C-alpha positions in Angstrom: 26.1 -2.2 -9.2 24.6 1.2 -10.2 26.3 0.8 -13.5 25.2 -2.5 -14.1 21.5 -1.7 -13.3 21.6 1.1 -15.7 23.0 -1.2 -18.2 20.2 -3.6 -17.8 17.6 -0.9 -17.9 19.1 0.0 -21.3 18.7 -3.7 -22.5 15.2 -3.7 -21.0 14.1 -1.0 -23.3 15.6 -2.7 -26.3 13.9 -6.0 -25.2 10.5 -4.2 -24.9 10.8 -2.7 -28.3 11.8 -6.1 -29.9 8.6 -7.7 -28.1 6.1 -5.0 -29.2 7.6 -5.1 -32.9 7.4 -8.8 -33.0 3.7 -8.9 -31.6 2.9 -6.1 -34.0 4.1 -7.9 -36.9 2.5 -11.1 -35.9 -1.0 -9.5 -35.4 -1.0 -8.0 -38.6 0.3 -11.0 -40.6 -3.2 -12.5 -40.1 -5.5 -11.7 -43.0 -8.3 -9.1 -42.4 -8.7 -6.8 -39.3 -11.1 -6.5 -36.4 -13.5 -4.3 -38.0 -14.0 -6.6 -40.9 -14.6 -9.5 -38.5 -17.0 -7.7 -36.4 -18.9 -5.3 -38.3 -18.3 -5.9 -41.9 -21.8 -6.6 -42.8 -23.7 -4.0 -40.7 -21.7 -0.9 -41.8 -21.8 1.1 -44.9 -18.4 1.5 -46.9 -18.0 5.1 -45.8 -18.5 4.5 -42.1 -16.2 1.4 -42.4 -13.4 4.0 -43.9 -14.1 6.3 -41.3 -13.4 3.7 -38.6 -10.3 2.6 -40.4 -8.7 6.1 -40.4 -9.8 6.6 -36.8 -7.9 3.5 -35.6 -5.1 3.9 -38.2 -5.6 0.6 -39.8 -5.5 2.3 -43.2 -1.8 2.9 -42.7 1.2 0.6 -43.4 2.3 -1.7 -40.6 5.5 0.4 -39.9 3.4 3.6 -39.6 0.9 2.0 -37.2 4.0 0.6 -35.2 5.7 3.9 -34.8 2.5 5.6 -33.9 2.0 3.3 -31.1 5.5 3.7 -30.0 5.0 7.5 -29.9 1.8 7.4 -28.1 3.1 4.8 -25.5 5.8 7.0 -24.5 3.2 9.6 -23.8 1.2 7.3 -21.7 -1.2 6.4 -24.3 -1.7 2.8 -25.0 -4.8 3.4 -27.4 -8.4 2.6 -27.6 -10.0 -0.6 -27.9 -11.2 -1.4 -31.2 -13.9 -3.8 -30.2 -15.3 -1.4 -27.3 -15.2 2.2 -28.7 -14.3 4.6 -25.9 -12.7 2.0 -23.8 -9.0 3.1 -23.0 -6.5 0.1 -23.0 -4.5 1.8 -20.0 -7.7 2.2 -18.0 -8.7 -1.3 -18.5 -5.3 -2.4 -17.4 -5.5 -0.4 -14.3 -8.5 -1.8 -13.5 -7.9 -5.5 -14.1 -4.2 -5.9 -13.4 -4.5 -5.5 -9.7 -6.9 -8.4 -9.6 -4.7 -10.7 -11.6 -1.6 -9.5 -9.5 -3.3 -10.1 -6.1 -4.3 -13.4 -7.2 -0.8 -14.3 -8.8 1.2 -12.8 -6.0 -0.7 -14.8 -3.3 -0.2 -18.0 -5.3 3.6 -17.6 -6.0 4.1 -16.6 -2.1 2.0 -19.6 -1.1 3.8 -21.9 -3.8 7.3 -20.5 -3.1 7.0 -21.0 0.6 5.5 -24.5 0.6 7.7 -25.8 -2.2 10.7 -24.7 -0.5 9.9 -26.1 2.8 8.7 -29.5 1.3 12.2 -29.7 -0.8 14.2 -28.8 2.2 12.3 -31.6 4.5 12.6 -34.1 1.8 16.3 -33.4 1.2 16.9 -33.8 4.9 15.0 -37.1 5.0 16.1 -38.8 1.9 15.2 -42.1 1.3 12.3 -41.8 4.0 8.6 -41.4 3.9 8.6 -37.6 4.0 11.0 -37.6 0.7 8.6 -40.0 -1.0 5.7 -37.9 -0.2 7.2 -34.7 -1.5 8.4 -36.6 -4.7 4.7 -37.8 -5.2 3.3 -34.3 -4.9 6.0 -33.0 -7.2 5.0 -35.6 -9.9 1.3 -34.6 -9.5 2.0 -30.9 -9.6 4.0 -31.3 -12.7 1.8 -33.6 -14.6 -1.6 -32.1 -13.6 -2.2 -28.9 -15.6 -3.6 -26.0 -13.7 -7.0 -26.0 -15.6 -7.5 -29.6 -14.9 -6.6 -29.0 -11.2 -9.2 -26.1 -11.2 -11.8 -28.3 -12.8 -11.3 -31.1 -10.2 -11.6 -28.3 -7.2 -14.9 -26.9 -8.6 -16.3 -30.5 -8.9 -15.0 -31.6 -5.4 -15.1 -28.5 -3.2 -17.8 -26.4 -4.9 -20.0 -28.9 -6.5 -19.9 -31.9 -4.4 -19.0 -30.7 -0.8 -20.1 -27.1 -1.2 -17.5 -25.7 0.9 -16.4 -22.9 -1.5 -18.0 -20.8 -4.2 -17.4 -22.0 -7.7 -17.1 -18.7 -9.2 -15.3 -15.5 -8.2 -17.3 -12.9 -5.9 -15.8 -9.5 -5.6 -15.1 -8.9 -1.7 -15.3 -12.7 -0.8 -12.0 -13.9 -0.2 -13.2 -17.4 0.1 -14.2 -17.2 -3.7 -10.5 -16.8 -4.4 -9.2 -20.0 -2.4 -9.8 -22.4 -5.2 -8.1 -20.1 -8.0 -5.2 -19.8 -5.5 -4.8 -23.4 -5.0 -5.0 -24.3 -8.8 -2.3 -21.8 -9.5 0.1 -22.4 -6.6 -0.2 -26.3 -6.9 2.3 -26.6 -9.9 4.7 -24.0 -8.2 4.7 -26.0 -5.2 5.9 -29.1 -7.1 8.5 -27.0 -9.0 10.1 -25.5 -5.9 10.0 -28.6 -4.0 11.8 -30.6 -6.9 14.3 -27.7 -7.2 15.1 -27.3 -3.5 15.4 -30.9 -2.9 18.0 -31.3 -5.3 19.9 -27.9 -4.3 19.9 -29.0 -0.6 21.3 -32.5 -1.3 24.0 -30.8 -3.5 24.8 -28.2 -0.8 24.7 -30.5 2.2 27.6 -32.6 0.7 30.0 -29.7 0.0 33.2 -29.3 1.6 32.4 -26.1 3.5 29.5 -27.7 5.3 31.7 -30.5 6.5 34.3 -28.0 7.5 31.4 -26.1 9.7 30.4 -29.4 11.2 34.2 -30.2 12.0 34.5 -26.9 13.8 31.6 -27.7 16.1 28.8 -25.8 14.5 25.3 -27.0 15.8 23.2 -28.8 13.1 20.6 -26.3 13.3 23.2 -23.5 12.6 24.7 -25.3 9.6 21.3 -26.1 8.1 20.1 -22.4 8.4 23.2 -20.4 8.0 25.0 -22.3 5.5 22.7 -25.0 3.7 19.5 -23.0 3.4 21.1 -19.9 2.5 23.2 -21.3 -0.3 20.5 -23.8 -1.4 18.1 -20.8 -2.0 20.1 -19.5 -4.9 18.9 -22.2 -7.6 15.2 -21.6 -6.2 15.6 -17.7 -6.5 16.9 -18.2 -10.3 13.5 -19.4 -11.4 11.5 -17.0 -9.0 11.5 -14.3 -11.7 10.1 -16.5 -14.5 7.7 -18.0 -12.0 6.1 -14.7 -10.9 5.4 -13.7 -14.6 4.3 -17.2 -15.5 1.8 -17.2 -12.7 0.7 -13.6 -13.5 0.5 -14.1 -17.2 -0.8 -17.9 -17.1 -3.6 -17.2 -14.8 -5.9 -16.2 -17.8 -7.2 -19.8 -18.2 -7.9 -20.0 -14.2 -9.5 -16.5 -14.6 -11.8 -17.9 -17.3 -12.7 -20.9 -15.5 -13.6 -19.2 -12.2 -14.9 -16.0 -14.0 -12.2 -13.8 -12.2 -12.4 -10.2 -13.9 -8.7 -10.1 -14.2 -6.4 -8.8 -16.9 -6.0 -12.5 -18.3 -9.8 -12.7 -18.9 -9.7 -9.6 -21.1 -6.8 -10.9 -22.9 -8.6 -13.9 -24.0 -11.3 -11.8 -25.1 -8.9 -9.4 -27.0 -7.3 -12.3 -28.8 -10.4 -13.9 -30.0 -11.7 -10.7 -31.2 -8.4 -9.3 -32.5 -8.3 -6.2 -30.5 -4.8 -5.1 -31.6 -4.4 -2.4 -29.0 -5.2 -4.6 -26.0 -3.1 -7.5 -27.3 0.0 -5.4 -27.9 -0.5 -3.4 -24.5 -0.9 -6.8 -22.5 2.1 -8.4 -24.1 4.5 -5.5 -23.6 3.2 -5.4 -19.9 4.0 -9.2 -19.5 7.4 -8.6 -21.0 8.1 -5.6 -18.8 7.2 -7.8 -15.8 9.6 -10.6 -17.0 12.7 -8.3 -17.6 12.1 -6.3 -14.2 11.7 -9.8 -12.3 15.1 -11.0 -13.8 16.6 -7.7 -12.7 15.4 -8.2 -9.1 16.7 -11.7 -9.1 20.1 -10.8 -10.1 20.1 -8.1 -7.3 19.0 -10.7 -4.8 21.9 -13.0 -5.8 24.4 -10.6 -4.4 22.5 -10.3 -1.1 22.4 -14.1 -0.7 25.8 -14.9 -1.7 28.4 -11.9 -1.7 30.7 -14.0 -3.5 28.5 -13.4 -6.7 29.8 -10.1 -8.1 28.7 -8.2 -11.3 31.6 -8.6 -14.1 32.4 -6.1 -16.2 
């Protein structure tokens, strides 16, 4: 396992380099630069030239990328072009915990409720609990998170006035609607996967053998069915964690949450190169790490899953 983890860490580094290089090339493939879009008409040519040299925009794309890699390995992700003096690393340290807290709570709630709903639906196949879960799953898959957010704001915030419409620091009730909007789709996804997985496992030969040996129904369900049915759900947990974390930028914009996603939206619209590439690499890092953790959890849930050479 140690050798496998070291090998995956090496591939992780290669993946991050590919992600950063691709993002860097895509950003610079668009004509112009952030300085021209923002301050071209108000700055003299000499001042513009000085700014270009300061941010390295007068160099070739290859030189800029190598400089970014060199500084990144030293812990320096650069300085915002749109907001001079604002370090990208400092902005990420300030905003990422807000997005992380929002995303973690949403994925925890979505995973727990989704797995529970899917398990209940499978055990009551063809009955009303099954139909209710299927209905929730369909709604969760078809309704985008930003539509759900707008509906929550209109109903719970505007009409009923039960919850704040926008985020307020230190007020947990202001996070309830963003969490619901983010977790609703996750609940639907895990409910569908868990239902299908339980139905497949419950008809397996080893389940019938356990029942024939006199193992209680509860023992069969908890020790054999639930444990083995969780493996497909764990498979999508990694991408789901990053998806909720990275995809929360729309929700953050709607509810005015000062998270990383909100700054990413502004950076993309302003073409703030350092902020865009640093955030993209961060999301890529979270993805490959989550995939590694999922593979390790595989071995814990099912010892039969071994790391092949």
